[in-house]
PQR file with spaces between the fields and no chain letter, atoms N, CA, C, O and H, PARSE charges and radii, in Angstrom:
ATOM       1  N    MET     1      -4.907  -96.778  159.590 -0.4000 1.5000
ATOM       2  CA   MET     1      -4.178  -95.849  158.777 -0.0000 2.0000
ATOM       3  C    MET     1      -3.178  -96.644  157.936  0.5500 1.7000
ATOM       4  O    MET     1      -2.544  -97.578  158.427 -0.5500 1.4000
ATOM       5  N    ILE     2      -3.052  -96.279  156.720 -0.4000 1.5000
ATOM       6  CA   ILE     2      -2.080  -96.908  155.832 -0.0000 2.0000
ATOM       7  C    ILE     2      -0.856  -95.994  155.738  0.5500 1.7000
ATOM       8  O    ILE     2      -0.978  -94.796  155.484 -0.5500 1.4000
ATOM       9  H    ILE     2      -3.567  -95.521  156.321  0.4000 1.0000
ATOM      10  N    VAL     3       0.303  -96.572  155.945 -0.4000 1.5000
ATOM      11  CA   VAL     3       1.566  -95.827  155.887 -0.0000 2.0000
ATOM      12  C    VAL     3       2.381  -96.441  154.752  0.5500 1.7000
ATOM      13  O    VAL     3       2.853  -97.572  154.867 -0.5500 1.4000
ATOM      14  H    VAL     3       0.402  -97.545  156.152  0.4000 1.0000
ATOM      15  N    ALA     4       2.546  -95.714  153.677 -0.4000 1.5000
ATOM      16  CA   ALA     4       3.193  -96.260  152.482 -0.0000 2.0000
ATOM      17  C    ALA     4       4.716  -96.299  152.572  0.5500 1.7000
ATOM      18  O    ALA     4       5.352  -97.054  151.837 -0.5500 1.4000
ATOM      19  H    ALA     4       2.162  -94.795  153.583  0.4000 1.0000
ATOM      20  N    LYS     5       5.308  -95.511  153.446 -0.4000 1.5000
ATOM      21  CA   LYS     5       6.768  -95.393  153.490 -0.0000 2.0000
ATOM      22  C    LYS     5       7.491  -96.731  153.649  0.5500 1.7000
ATOM      23  O    LYS     5       8.466  -96.963  152.934 -0.5500 1.4000
ATOM      24  H    LYS     5       4.792  -94.897  154.044  0.4000 1.0000
ATOM      25  N    PRO     6       7.061  -97.635  154.560 -0.5600 1.5000
ATOM      26  CA   PRO     6       7.801  -98.898  154.687  0.2800 2.0000
ATOM      27  C    PRO     6       7.860  -99.696  153.382  0.5500 1.7000
ATOM      28  O    PRO     6       8.895 -100.279  153.059 -0.5500 1.4000
ATOM      29  N    ALA     7       6.774  -99.724  152.646 -0.4000 1.5000
ATOM      30  CA   ALA     7       6.755 -100.464  151.382 -0.0000 2.0000
ATOM      31  C    ALA     7       7.684  -99.814  150.357  0.5500 1.7000
ATOM      32  O    ALA     7       8.422 -100.508  149.658 -0.5500 1.4000
ATOM      33  H    ALA     7       5.933  -99.251  152.909  0.4000 1.0000
ATOM      34  N    PHE     8       7.650  -98.502  150.268 -0.4000 1.5000
ATOM      35  CA   PHE     8       8.515  -97.809  149.309 -0.0000 2.0000
ATOM      36  C    PHE     8       9.987  -97.927  149.691  0.5500 1.7000
ATOM      37  O    PHE     8      10.844  -98.075  148.820 -0.5500 1.4000
ATOM      38  H    PHE     8       7.051  -97.938  150.836  0.4000 1.0000
ATOM      39  N    MET     9      10.281  -97.862  150.974 -0.4000 1.5000
ATOM      40  CA   MET     9      11.669  -97.990  151.415 -0.0000 2.0000
ATOM      41  C    MET     9      12.198  -99.399  151.148  0.5500 1.7000
ATOM      42  O    MET     9      13.346  -99.566  150.738 -0.5500 1.4000
ATOM      43  H    MET     9       9.584  -97.741  151.682  0.4000 1.0000
ATOM      44  N    ASP    10      11.365 -100.405  151.380 -0.4000 1.5000
ATOM      45  CA   ASP    10      11.763 -101.779  151.104 -0.0000 2.0000
ATOM      46  C    ASP    10      12.021 -101.979  149.612  0.5500 1.7000
ATOM      47  O    ASP    10      13.009 -102.603  149.224 -0.5500 1.4000
ATOM      48  H    ASP    10      10.432 -100.269  151.714  0.4000 1.0000
ATOM      49  N    LEU    11      11.133 -101.448  148.786 -0.4000 1.5000
ATOM      50  CA   LEU    11      11.303 -101.555  147.338 -0.0000 2.0000
ATOM      51  C    LEU    11      12.584 -100.842  146.884  0.5500 1.7000
ATOM      52  O    LEU    11      13.354 -101.392  146.097 -0.5500 1.4000
ATOM      53  H    LEU    11      10.331 -100.941  149.101  0.4000 1.0000
ATOM      54  N    ALA    12      12.807  -99.634  147.374 -0.4000 1.5000
ATOM      55  CA   ALA    12      13.999  -98.875  146.984 -0.0000 2.0000
ATOM      56  C    ALA    12      15.266  -99.622  147.388  0.5500 1.7000
ATOM      57  O    ALA    12      16.235  -99.660  146.630 -0.5500 1.4000
ATOM      58  H    ALA    12      12.181  -99.187  148.013  0.4000 1.0000
ATOM      59  N    LYS    13      15.262 -100.212  148.577 -0.4000 1.5000
ATOM      60  CA   LYS    13      16.429 -100.962  149.042 -0.0000 2.0000
ATOM      61  C    LYS    13      16.711 -102.156  148.129  0.5500 1.7000
ATOM      62  O    LYS    13      17.857 -102.405  147.755 -0.5500 1.4000
ATOM      63  H    LYS    13      14.475 -100.181  149.194  0.4000 1.0000
ATOM      64  N    ARG    14      15.648 -102.894  147.773 -0.4000 1.5000
ATOM      65  CA   ARG    14      15.839 -104.059  146.915 -0.0000 2.0000
ATOM      66  C    ARG    14      16.281 -103.666  145.509  0.5500 1.7000
ATOM      67  O    ARG    14      17.075 -104.377  144.893 -0.5500 1.4000
ATOM      68  H    ARG    14      14.717 -102.691  148.077  0.4000 1.0000
ATOM      69  N    VAL    15      15.780 -102.548  144.995 -0.4000 1.5000
ATOM      70  CA   VAL    15      16.209 -102.075  143.674 -0.0000 2.0000
ATOM      71  C    VAL    15      17.685 -101.701  143.737  0.5500 1.7000
ATOM      72  O    VAL    15      18.458 -102.073  142.853 -0.5500 1.4000
ATOM      73  H    VAL    15      15.135 -101.970  145.496  0.4000 1.0000
ATOM      74  N    ARG    16      18.080 -100.970  144.770 -0.4000 1.5000
ATOM      75  CA   ARG    16      19.480 -100.558  144.930 -0.0000 2.0000
ATOM      76  C    ARG    16      20.406 -101.771  145.043  0.5500 1.7000
ATOM      77  O    ARG    16      21.506 -101.772  144.490 -0.5500 1.4000
ATOM      78  H    ARG    16      17.452 -100.668  145.487  0.4000 1.0000
ATOM      79  N    GLU    17      19.955 -102.801  145.762 -0.4000 1.5000
ATOM      80  CA   GLU    17      20.779 -103.997  145.955 -0.0000 2.0000
ATOM      81  C    GLU    17      20.733 -104.953  144.770  0.5500 1.7000
ATOM      82  O    GLU    17      21.496 -105.917  144.713 -0.5500 1.4000
ATOM      83  H    GLU    17      19.061 -102.800  146.211  0.4000 1.0000
ATOM      84  N    GLY    18      19.831 -104.681  143.819 -0.4000 1.5000
ATOM      85  CA   GLY    18      19.697 -105.547  142.659 -0.0000 2.0000
ATOM      86  C    GLY    18      18.960 -106.844  142.953  0.5500 1.7000
ATOM      87  O    GLY    18      19.088 -107.814  142.206 -0.5500 1.4000
ATOM      88  H    GLY    18      19.211 -103.898  143.865  0.4000 1.0000
ATOM      89  N    THR    19      18.188 -106.873  144.037 -0.4000 1.5000
ATOM      90  CA   THR    19      17.466 -108.091  144.417 -0.0000 2.0000
ATOM      91  C    THR    19      15.969 -108.007  144.144  0.5500 1.7000
ATOM      92  O    THR    19      15.232 -108.940  144.464 -0.5500 1.4000
ATOM      93  H    THR    19      18.083 -106.085  144.644  0.4000 1.0000
ATOM      94  N    CYS    20      15.507 -106.903  143.557 -0.4000 1.5000
ATOM      95  CA   CYS    20      14.074 -106.726  143.292 -0.0000 2.0000
ATOM      96  C    CYS    20      13.661 -107.610  142.119  0.5500 1.7000
ATOM      97  O    CYS    20      14.218 -107.510  141.025 -0.5500 1.4000
ATOM      98  H    CYS    20      16.105 -106.145  143.297  0.4000 1.0000
ATOM      99  N    LYS    21      12.687 -108.469  142.358 -0.4000 1.5000
ATOM     100  CA   LYS    21      12.218 -109.373  141.317 -0.0000 2.0000
ATOM     101  C    LYS    21      10.840 -108.972  140.779  0.5500 1.7000
ATOM     102  O    LYS    21      10.329 -109.610  139.859 -0.5500 1.4000
ATOM     103  H    LYS    21      12.235 -108.550  143.246  0.4000 1.0000
ATOM     104  N    GLY    22      10.247 -107.938  141.337 -0.4000 1.5000
ATOM     105  CA   GLY    22       8.912 -107.532  140.925 -0.0000 2.0000
ATOM     106  C    GLY    22       7.867 -108.421  141.570  0.5500 1.7000
ATOM     107  O    GLY    22       8.209 -109.364  142.284 -0.5500 1.4000
ATOM     108  H    GLY    22      10.663 -107.420  142.085  0.4000 1.0000
ATOM     109  N    GLY    23       6.622 -108.138  141.331 -0.4000 1.5000
ATOM     110  CA   GLY    23       5.554 -108.945  141.894 -0.0000 2.0000
ATOM     111  C    GLY    23       4.762 -108.178  142.934  0.5500 1.7000
ATOM     112  O    GLY    23       4.993 -106.992  143.169 -0.5500 1.4000
ATOM     113  H    GLY    23       6.344 -107.373  140.750  0.4000 1.0000
ATOM     114  N    ILE    24       3.838 -108.869  143.543 -0.4000 1.5000
ATOM     115  CA   ILE    24       2.957 -108.261  144.540 -0.0000 2.0000
ATOM     116  C    ILE    24       3.476 -108.610  145.929  0.5500 1.7000
ATOM     117  O    ILE    24       3.761 -109.772  146.219 -0.5500 1.4000
ATOM     118  H    ILE    24       3.650 -109.832  143.352  0.4000 1.0000
ATOM     119  N    GLU    25       3.597 -107.611  146.776 -0.4000 1.5000
ATOM     120  CA   GLU    25       4.035 -107.773  148.153 -0.0000 2.0000
ATOM     121  C    GLU    25       2.910 -107.298  149.064  0.5500 1.7000
ATOM     122  O    GLU    25       2.303 -106.256  148.816 -0.5500 1.4000
ATOM     123  H    GLU    25       3.366 -106.667  146.541  0.4000 1.0000
ATOM     124  N    LEU    26       2.636 -108.049  150.101 -0.4000 1.5000
ATOM     125  CA   LEU    26       1.645 -107.639  151.091 -0.0000 2.0000
ATOM     126  C    LEU    26       2.367 -107.114  152.319  0.5500 1.7000
ATOM     127  O    LEU    26       3.199 -107.811  152.900 -0.5500 1.4000
ATOM     128  H    LEU    26       3.129 -108.896  150.302  0.4000 1.0000
ATOM     129  N    PHE    27       2.056 -105.898  152.714 -0.4000 1.5000
ATOM     130  CA   PHE    27       2.636 -105.280  153.902 -0.0000 2.0000
ATOM     131  C    PHE    27       1.519 -105.050  154.901  0.5500 1.7000
ATOM     132  O    PHE    27       0.425 -104.626  154.530 -0.5500 1.4000
ATOM     133  H    PHE    27       1.380 -105.332  152.243  0.4000 1.0000
ATOM     134  N    GLY    28       1.787 -105.324  156.146 -0.4000 1.5000
ATOM     135  CA   GLY    28       0.775 -105.162  157.183 -0.0000 2.0000
ATOM     136  C    GLY    28       1.343 -104.487  158.412  0.5500 1.7000
ATOM     137  O    GLY    28       2.300 -103.716  158.340 -0.5500 1.4000
ATOM     138  H    GLY    28       2.676 -105.668  156.447  0.4000 1.0000
ATOM     139  N    MET    29       0.728 -104.796  159.548 -0.4000 1.5000
ATOM     140  CA   MET    29       1.157 -104.194  160.807 -0.0000 2.0000
ATOM     141  C    MET    29       2.574 -104.615  161.186  0.5500 1.7000
ATOM     142  O    MET    29       3.310 -103.847  161.805 -0.5500 1.4000
ATOM     143  H    MET    29      -0.049 -105.423  159.607  0.4000 1.0000
ATOM     144  N    GLU    30       2.950 -105.828  160.816 -0.4000 1.5000
ATOM     145  CA   GLU    30       4.287 -106.312  161.153 -0.0000 2.0000
ATOM     146  C    GLU    30       5.371 -105.422  160.546  0.5500 1.7000
ATOM     147  O    GLU    30       6.434 -105.233  161.138 -0.5500 1.4000
ATOM     148  H    GLU    30       2.352 -106.452  160.313  0.4000 1.0000
ATOM     149  N    GLN    31       5.095 -104.883  159.370 -0.4000 1.5000
ATOM     150  CA   GLN    31       6.058 -104.021  158.674 -0.0000 2.0000
ATOM     151  C    GLN    31       5.793 -102.541  158.941  0.5500 1.7000
ATOM     152  O    GLN    31       6.420 -101.674  158.333 -0.5500 1.4000
ATOM     153  H    GLN    31       4.231 -105.037  158.890  0.4000 1.0000
ATOM     154  N    LYS    32       4.873 -102.261  159.840 -0.4000 1.5000
ATOM     155  CA   LYS    32       4.495 -100.884  160.198 -0.0000 2.0000
ATOM     156  C    LYS    32       3.903 -100.118  159.021  0.5500 1.7000
ATOM     157  O    LYS    32       4.059  -98.902  158.913 -0.5500 1.4000
ATOM     158  H    LYS    32       4.364 -102.966  160.333  0.4000 1.0000
ATOM     159  N    ALA    33       3.216 -100.852  158.136 -0.4000 1.5000
ATOM     160  CA   ALA    33       2.576 -100.219  156.981 -0.0000 2.0000
ATOM     161  C    ALA    33       1.096  -99.952  157.246  0.5500 1.7000
ATOM     162  O    ALA    33       0.457  -99.199  156.510 -0.5500 1.4000
ATOM     163  H    ALA    33       3.089 -101.840  158.224  0.4000 1.0000
ATOM     164  N    ILE    34       0.553 -100.566  158.293 -0.4000 1.5000
ATOM     165  CA   ILE    34      -0.844 -100.359  158.687 -0.0000 2.0000
ATOM     166  C    ILE    34      -0.876 -100.263  160.206  0.5500 1.7000
ATOM     167  O    ILE    34      -0.169 -100.997  160.897 -0.5500 1.4000
ATOM     168  H    ILE    34       1.071 -101.178  158.890  0.4000 1.0000
ATOM     169  N    ASP    35      -1.699  -99.355  160.722 -0.4000 1.5000
ATOM     170  CA   ASP    35      -1.841  -99.236  162.171 -0.0000 2.0000
ATOM     171  C    ASP    35      -3.202  -98.648  162.492  0.5500 1.7000
ATOM     172  O    ASP    35      -3.870  -98.084  161.626 -0.5500 1.4000
ATOM     173  H    ASP    35      -2.273  -98.759  160.161  0.4000 1.0000
ATOM     174  N    PHE    36      -3.598  -98.785  163.728 -0.4000 1.5000
ATOM     175  CA   PHE    36      -4.835  -98.184  164.217 -0.0000 2.0000
ATOM     176  C    PHE    36      -4.481  -96.882  164.913  0.5500 1.7000
ATOM     177  O    PHE    36      -3.633  -96.858  165.805 -0.5500 1.4000
ATOM     178  H    PHE    36      -3.055  -99.243  164.432  0.4000 1.0000
ATOM     179  N    LEU    37      -5.125  -95.810  164.508 -0.4000 1.5000
ATOM     180  CA   LEU    37      -4.936  -94.516  165.148 -0.0000 2.0000
ATOM     181  C    LEU    37      -6.297  -93.908  165.412  0.5500 1.7000
ATOM     182  O    LEU    37      -7.250  -94.140  164.668 -0.5500 1.4000
ATOM     183  H    LEU    37      -5.814  -95.830  163.783  0.4000 1.0000
ATOM     184  N    VAL    38      -6.381  -93.133  166.471 -0.4000 1.5000
ATOM     185  CA   VAL    38      -7.625  -92.453  166.798 -0.0000 2.0000
ATOM     186  C    VAL    38      -7.599  -91.066  166.169  0.5500 1.7000
ATOM     187  O    VAL    38      -6.632  -90.317  166.309 -0.5500 1.4000
ATOM     188  H    VAL    38      -5.608  -92.945  167.075  0.4000 1.0000
ATOM     189  N    ASN    39      -8.680  -90.745  165.477 -0.4000 1.5000
ATOM     190  CA   ASN    39      -8.832  -89.402  164.936 -0.0000 2.0000
ATOM     191  C    ASN    39      -8.812  -88.434  166.119  0.5500 1.7000
ATOM     192  O    ASN    39      -9.602  -88.596  167.049 -0.5500 1.4000
ATOM     193  H    ASN    39      -9.466  -91.353  165.363  0.4000 1.0000
ATOM     194  N    PRO    40      -7.932  -87.434  166.109 -0.5600 1.5000
ATOM     195  CA   PRO    40      -7.856  -86.497  167.239  0.2800 2.0000
ATOM     196  C    PRO    40      -9.194  -85.854  167.585  0.5500 1.7000
ATOM     197  O    PRO    40      -9.430  -85.528  168.748 -0.5500 1.4000
ATOM     198  N    ALA    41     -10.069  -85.665  166.609 -0.4000 1.5000
ATOM     199  CA   ALA    41     -11.375  -85.072  166.877 -0.0000 2.0000
ATOM     200  C    ALA    41     -12.253  -85.997  167.724  0.5500 1.7000
ATOM     201  O    ALA    41     -13.192  -85.543  168.377 -0.5500 1.4000
ATOM     202  H    ALA    41      -9.877  -85.930  165.664  0.4000 1.0000
ATOM     203  N    TRP    42     -11.943  -87.291  167.710 -0.4000 1.5000
ATOM     204  CA   TRP    42     -12.728  -88.275  168.467 -0.0000 2.0000
ATOM     205  C    TRP    42     -12.052  -88.707  169.760  0.5500 1.7000
ATOM     206  O    TRP    42     -12.671  -89.387  170.579 -0.5500 1.4000
ATOM     207  H    TRP    42     -11.179  -87.660  167.180  0.4000 1.0000
ATOM     208  N    ALA    43     -10.819  -88.334  169.955 -0.4000 1.5000
ATOM     209  CA   ALA    43     -10.021  -88.844  171.073 -0.0000 2.0000
ATOM     210  C    ALA    43     -10.730  -88.708  172.432  0.5500 1.7000
ATOM     211  O    ALA    43     -10.721  -89.652  173.222 -0.5500 1.4000
ATOM     212  H    ALA    43     -10.316  -87.782  169.290  0.4000 1.0000
ATOM     213  N    GLY    44     -11.317  -87.599  172.699 -0.4000 1.5000
ATOM     214  CA   GLY    44     -11.981  -87.389  173.987 -0.0000 2.0000
ATOM     215  C    GLY    44     -13.402  -87.915  174.047  0.5500 1.7000
ATOM     216  O    GLY    44     -14.031  -87.885  175.104 -0.5500 1.4000
ATOM     217  H    GLY    44     -11.324  -86.833  172.057  0.4000 1.0000
ATOM     218  N    LYS    45     -13.910  -88.395  172.929 -0.4000 1.5000
ATOM     219  CA   LYS    45     -15.303  -88.838  172.865 -0.0000 2.0000
ATOM     220  C    LYS    45     -15.460  -90.353  172.970  0.5500 1.7000
ATOM     221  O    LYS    45     -16.574  -90.854  173.129 -0.5500 1.4000
ATOM     222  H    LYS    45     -13.399  -88.419  172.070  0.4000 1.0000
ATOM     223  N    LEU    46     -14.360  -91.074  172.882 -0.4000 1.5000
ATOM     224  CA   LEU    46     -14.424  -92.530  172.926 -0.0000 2.0000
ATOM     225  C    LEU    46     -14.215  -93.022  174.351  0.5500 1.7000
ATOM     226  O    LEU    46     -13.363  -92.518  175.083 -0.5500 1.4000
ATOM     227  H    LEU    46     -13.456  -90.667  172.753  0.4000 1.0000
ATOM     228  N    ALA    47     -15.004  -94.008  174.721 -0.4000 1.5000
ATOM     229  CA   ALA    47     -14.888  -94.578  176.063 -0.0000 2.0000
ATOM     230  C    ALA    47     -13.542  -95.276  176.208  0.5500 1.7000
ATOM     231  O    ALA    47     -13.066  -95.914  175.269 -0.5500 1.4000
ATOM     232  H    ALA    47     -15.696  -94.417  174.126  0.4000 1.0000
ATOM     233  N    PRO    48     -12.932  -95.158  177.377 -0.5600 1.5000
ATOM     234  CA   PRO    48     -11.661  -95.862  177.602  0.2800 2.0000
ATOM     235  C    PRO    48     -11.773  -97.366  177.339  0.5500 1.7000
ATOM     236  O    PRO    48     -10.812  -97.987  176.885 -0.5500 1.4000
ATOM     237  N    SER    49     -12.925  -97.947  177.618 -0.4000 1.5000
ATOM     238  CA   SER    49     -13.102  -99.383  177.372 -0.0000 2.0000
ATOM     239  C    SER    49     -13.035  -99.694  175.877  0.5500 1.7000
ATOM     240  O    SER    49     -12.522 -100.740  175.481 -0.5500 1.4000
ATOM     241  H    SER    49     -13.706  -97.443  177.987  0.4000 1.0000
ATOM     242  N    ALA    50     -13.549  -98.792  175.054 -0.4000 1.5000
ATOM     243  CA   ALA    50     -13.481  -98.974  173.602 -0.0000 2.0000
ATOM     244  C    ALA    50     -12.036  -98.867  173.135  0.5500 1.7000
ATOM     245  O    ALA    50     -11.591  -99.650  172.295 -0.5500 1.4000
ATOM     246  H    ALA    50     -13.966  -97.942  175.376  0.4000 1.0000
ATOM     247  N    MET    51     -11.307  -97.903  173.677 -0.4000 1.5000
ATOM     248  CA   MET    51      -9.903  -97.736  173.316 -0.0000 2.0000
ATOM     249  C    MET    51      -9.094  -98.963  173.733  0.5500 1.7000
ATOM     250  O    MET    51      -8.182  -99.379  173.018 -0.5500 1.4000
ATOM     251  H    MET    51     -11.668  -97.267  174.359  0.4000 1.0000
ATOM     252  N    GLN    52      -9.423  -99.537  174.880 -0.4000 1.5000
ATOM     253  CA   GLN    52      -8.722 -100.728  175.342 -0.0000 2.0000
ATOM     254  C    GLN    52      -8.990 -101.907  174.413  0.5500 1.7000
ATOM     255  O    GLN    52      -8.091 -102.706  174.153 -0.5500 1.4000
ATOM     256  H    GLN    52     -10.164  -99.199  175.460  0.4000 1.0000
ATOM     257  N    LYS    53     -10.222 -102.023  173.911 -0.4000 1.5000
ATOM     258  CA   LYS    53     -10.551 -103.107  172.981 -0.0000 2.0000
ATOM     259  C    LYS    53      -9.775 -102.955  171.677  0.5500 1.7000
ATOM     260  O    LYS    53      -9.313 -103.943  171.107 -0.5500 1.4000
ATOM     261  H    LYS    53     -10.952 -101.374  174.123  0.4000 1.0000
ATOM     262  N    VAL    54      -9.635 -101.730  171.213 -0.4000 1.5000
ATOM     263  CA   VAL    54      -8.861 -101.487  169.991 -0.0000 2.0000
ATOM     264  C    VAL    54      -7.398 -101.873  170.222  0.5500 1.7000
ATOM     265  O    VAL    54      -6.785 -102.526  169.378 -0.5500 1.4000
ATOM     266  H    VAL    54     -10.011 -100.927  171.677  0.4000 1.0000
ATOM     267  N    GLU    55      -6.845 -101.472  171.361 -0.4000 1.5000
ATOM     268  CA   GLU    55      -5.447 -101.794  171.653 -0.0000 2.0000
ATOM     269  C    GLU    55      -5.254 -103.297  171.821  0.5500 1.7000
ATOM     270  O    GLU    55      -4.241 -103.843  171.385 -0.5500 1.4000
ATOM     271  H    GLU    55      -7.343 -100.942  172.047  0.4000 1.0000
ATOM     272  N    THR    56      -6.210 -103.965  172.447 -0.4000 1.5000
ATOM     273  CA   THR    56      -6.125 -105.418  172.599 -0.0000 2.0000
ATOM     274  C    THR    56      -6.148 -106.095  171.235  0.5500 1.7000
ATOM     275  O    THR    56      -5.361 -107.007  170.981 -0.5500 1.4000
ATOM     276  H    THR    56      -7.033 -103.521  172.801  0.4000 1.0000
ATOM     277  N    ALA    57      -7.046 -105.656  170.357 -0.4000 1.5000
ATOM     278  CA   ALA    57      -7.111 -106.217  169.002 -0.0000 2.0000
ATOM     279  C    ALA    57      -5.811 -105.963  168.256  0.5500 1.7000
ATOM     280  O    ALA    57      -5.317 -106.842  167.550 -0.5500 1.4000
ATOM     281  H    ALA    57      -7.685 -104.915  170.564  0.4000 1.0000
ATOM     282  N    ARG    58      -5.260 -104.779  168.405 -0.4000 1.5000
ATOM     283  CA   ARG    58      -3.989 -104.428  167.755 -0.0000 2.0000
ATOM     284  C    ARG    58      -2.881 -105.372  168.216  0.5500 1.7000
ATOM     285  O    ARG    58      -2.133 -105.907  167.397 -0.5500 1.4000
ATOM     286  H    ARG    58      -5.661 -104.065  168.978  0.4000 1.0000
ATOM     287  N    GLN    59      -2.779 -105.571  169.510 -0.4000 1.5000
ATOM     288  CA   GLN    59      -1.753 -106.462  170.053 -0.0000 2.0000
ATOM     289  C    GLN    59      -1.983 -107.910  169.614  0.5500 1.7000
ATOM     290  O    GLN    59      -1.031 -108.633  169.323 -0.5500 1.4000
ATOM     291  H    GLN    59      -3.387 -105.136  170.175  0.4000 1.0000
ATOM     292  N    ASP    60      -3.246 -108.328  169.568 -0.4000 1.5000
ATOM     293  CA   ASP    60      -3.564 -109.688  169.127 -0.0000 2.0000
ATOM     294  C    ASP    60      -3.198 -109.902  167.661  0.5500 1.7000
ATOM     295  O    ASP    60      -2.760 -110.988  167.281 -0.5500 1.4000
ATOM     296  H    ASP    60      -4.020 -107.740  169.804  0.4000 1.0000
ATOM     297  N    ILE    61      -3.372 -108.887  166.850 -0.4000 1.5000
ATOM     298  CA   ILE    61      -2.979 -108.984  165.434 -0.0000 2.0000
ATOM     299  C    ILE    61      -1.464 -109.106  165.331  0.5500 1.7000
ATOM     300  O    ILE    61      -0.952 -109.956  164.603 -0.5500 1.4000
ATOM     301  H    ILE    61      -3.727 -108.005  167.158  0.4000 1.0000
ATOM     302  N    LEU    62      -0.756 -108.263  166.057 -0.4000 1.5000
ATOM     303  CA   LEU    62       0.712 -108.291  166.004 -0.0000 2.0000
ATOM     304  C    LEU    62       1.287 -109.605  166.517  0.5500 1.7000
ATOM     305  O    LEU    62       2.304 -110.081  166.010 -0.5500 1.4000
ATOM     306  H    LEU    62      -1.172 -107.572  166.649  0.4000 1.0000
ATOM     307  N    SER    63       0.640 -110.194  167.522 -0.4000 1.5000
ATOM     308  CA   SER    63       1.154 -111.449  168.092 -0.0000 2.0000
ATOM     309  C    SER    63       0.740 -112.673  167.281  0.5500 1.7000
ATOM     310  O    SER    63       1.272 -113.765  167.484 -0.5500 1.4000
ATOM     311  H    SER    63      -0.186 -109.808  167.933  0.4000 1.0000
ATOM     312  N    GLY    64      -0.220 -112.491  166.353 -0.4000 1.5000
ATOM     313  CA   GLY    64      -0.698 -113.617  165.558 -0.0000 2.0000
ATOM     314  C    GLY    64      -1.900 -114.315  166.166  0.5500 1.7000
ATOM     315  O    GLY    64      -2.432 -115.261  165.586 -0.5500 1.4000
ATOM     316  H    GLY    64      -0.653 -111.605  166.189  0.4000 1.0000
ATOM     317  N    LYS    65      -2.327 -113.858  167.325 -0.4000 1.5000
ATOM     318  CA   LYS    65      -3.500 -114.454  167.987 -0.0000 2.0000
ATOM     319  C    LYS    65      -4.773 -114.190  167.177  0.5500 1.7000
ATOM     320  O    LYS    65      -5.669 -115.033  167.124 -0.5500 1.4000
ATOM     321  H    LYS    65      -1.895 -113.090  167.796  0.4000 1.0000
ATOM     322  N    LEU    66      -4.845 -113.029  166.555 -0.4000 1.5000
ATOM     323  CA   LEU    66      -5.988 -112.651  165.718 -0.0000 2.0000
ATOM     324  C    LEU    66      -5.481 -112.503  164.289  0.5500 1.7000
ATOM     325  O    LEU    66      -4.599 -111.688  164.022 -0.5500 1.4000
ATOM     326  H    LEU    66      -4.117 -112.344  166.597  0.4000 1.0000
ATOM     327  N    GLU    67      -6.033 -113.284  163.378 -0.4000 1.5000
ATOM     328  CA   GLU    67      -5.590 -113.240  161.990 -0.0000 2.0000
ATOM     329  C    GLU    67      -6.535 -112.375  161.162  0.5500 1.7000
ATOM     330  O    GLU    67      -7.751 -112.569  161.183 -0.5500 1.4000
ATOM     331  H    GLU    67      -6.750 -113.946  163.595  0.4000 1.0000
ATOM     332  N    VAL    68      -5.976 -111.438  160.450 -0.4000 1.5000
ATOM     333  CA   VAL    68      -6.747 -110.548  159.588 -0.0000 2.0000
ATOM     334  C    VAL    68      -6.711 -111.111  158.173  0.5500 1.7000
ATOM     335  O    VAL    68      -5.630 -111.354  157.636 -0.5500 1.4000
ATOM     336  H    VAL    68      -4.989 -111.280  160.433  0.4000 1.0000
ATOM     337  N    PRO    69      -7.869 -111.322  157.562 -0.5600 1.5000
ATOM     338  CA   PRO    69      -7.863 -111.851  156.189  0.2800 2.0000
ATOM     339  C    PRO    69      -7.180 -110.872  155.244  0.5500 1.7000
ATOM     340  O    PRO    69      -7.313 -109.656  155.381 -0.5500 1.4000
ATOM     341  N    LYS    70      -6.447 -111.424  154.283 -0.4000 1.5000
ATOM     342  CA   LYS    70      -5.750 -110.605  153.290 -0.0000 2.0000
ATOM     343  C    LYS    70      -6.181 -111.062  151.912  0.5500 1.7000
ATOM     344  O    LYS    70      -6.325 -112.259  151.664 -0.5500 1.4000
ATOM     345  H    LYS    70      -6.339 -112.412  154.172  0.4000 1.0000
ATOM     346  N    ASP    71      -6.385 -110.112  151.019 -0.4000 1.5000
ATOM     347  CA   ASP    71      -6.704 -110.446  149.637 -0.0000 2.0000
ATOM     348  C    ASP    71      -5.441 -110.932  148.933  0.5500 1.7000
ATOM     349  O    ASP    71      -4.361 -110.368  149.107 -0.5500 1.4000
ATOM     350  H    ASP    71      -6.268 -109.140  151.221  0.4000 1.0000
ATOM     351  N    GLU    72      -5.590 -111.953  148.163 -0.4000 1.5000
ATOM     352  CA   GLU    72      -4.482 -112.427  147.334 -0.0000 2.0000
ATOM     353  C    GLU    72      -4.714 -111.917  145.921  0.5500 1.7000
ATOM     354  O    GLU    72      -5.845 -111.927  145.433 -0.5500 1.4000
ATOM     355  H    GLU    72      -6.468 -112.411  148.022  0.4000 1.0000
ATOM     356  N    PHE    73      -3.678 -111.483  145.276 -0.4000 1.5000
ATOM     357  CA   PHE    73      -3.793 -110.937  143.921 -0.0000 2.0000
ATOM     358  C    PHE    73      -3.286 -111.927  142.918  0.5500 1.7000
ATOM     359  O    PHE    73      -3.299 -111.652  141.718 -0.5500 1.4000
ATOM     360  H    PHE    73      -2.760 -111.475  145.672  0.4000 1.0000
């Protein structure tokens, strides 16, 4: 899931402080702009082992153990 609020709040803060220089910023899980969520319609249909693998991958991404490729602009 993509959550735009952290990016917009960061931009607004920098504009208010006069420190915004423009440019492209990459926001990820570290900034809480992207996360893994289970669609409620699927919540009861997924095996607990699958959910554990998703959570393990999520934690590995946050810790830096698993690196997610990012597009550079």
